[in-house]
C-alpha positions in Angstrom: -23.1 19.6 -19.0 -26.6 20.7 -19.9 -29.4 19.4 -17.4 -32.6 18.5 -18.8 -35.6 19.1 -15.9 -37.9 16.7 -15.8 -41.2 16.1 -13.3 -42.4 12.8 -13.8 -40.3 9.5 -13.2 -38.9 9.1 -16.2 -38.4 10.9 -20.2 -37.7 8.1 -22.9 -35.6 9.3 -25.3 -37.3 10.6 -27.9 -39.2 12.9 -25.1 -35.5 13.7 -24.0 -34.8 15.3 -28.1 -37.6 17.5 -28.0 -37.0 18.9 -24.0 -33.4 19.3 -25.6 -34.5 21.3 -28.9 -32.6 19.2 -30.6 -35.2 18.1 -32.7 -38.6 20.0 -32.9 -41.5 17.4 -33.6 -41.6 13.7 -32.2 -41.3 12.7 -35.5 -38.0 13.4 -36.6 -36.4 11.6 -33.4 -37.0 7.8 -35.3 -35.0 9.0 -38.2 -32.4 11.2 -36.0 -31.5 8.0 -33.9 -30.8 6.4 -37.1 -28.3 8.6 -38.0 -26.8 10.3 -35.1 -25.3 8.1 -32.6 -26.0 8.5 -29.1 -24.4 7.3 -25.7 -26.9 7.1 -22.9 -24.4 6.5 -19.6 -21.7 5.4 -22.1 -23.2 2.5 -23.8 -24.9 3.2 -27.9 -28.4 3.3 -27.4 -31.2 4.2 -30.8 -34.3 3.2 -29.0 -36.8 5.9 -29.1 -38.3 4.3 -26.4 -36.0 4.3 -23.7 -36.1 5.2 -20.1 -34.1 7.5 -19.0 -34.5 8.3 -15.0 -32.5 11.1 -13.0 -28.7 11.2 -12.7 -28.6 9.5 -16.7 -26.1 11.1 -19.1 -26.6 11.1 -22.0 -24.2 12.2 -24.9 -25.7 13.2 -28.2 -22.6 13.8 -31.1 -22.3 17.2 -32.2 -24.7 18.5 -29.4 -22.8 17.7 -26.4 -23.6 16.1 -23.3 -26.8 16.1 -21.1 -27.9 14.9 -17.3 -31.4 13.8 -16.6 -32.5 15.9 -13.2 -35.7 15.3 -11.2 -37.0 18.1 -10.0 -38.5 16.7 -7.0 -34.5 15.8 -6.2 
């Protein structure tokens, strides 16, 4: 499981995709989410504005599993 470190209270699913180097630009988030199944804490979610917080686990098909870690924790 890869850790994605953030310094804010939350990061959106679209921002997460960029931080994890799954996509290279924010404009790719919507089509990516439409095509690739993503689980957030075990539930399918395709909302690019979904807020991800410390401890959330994200499974991206063909890319692996990630966990959000807040730098302050």
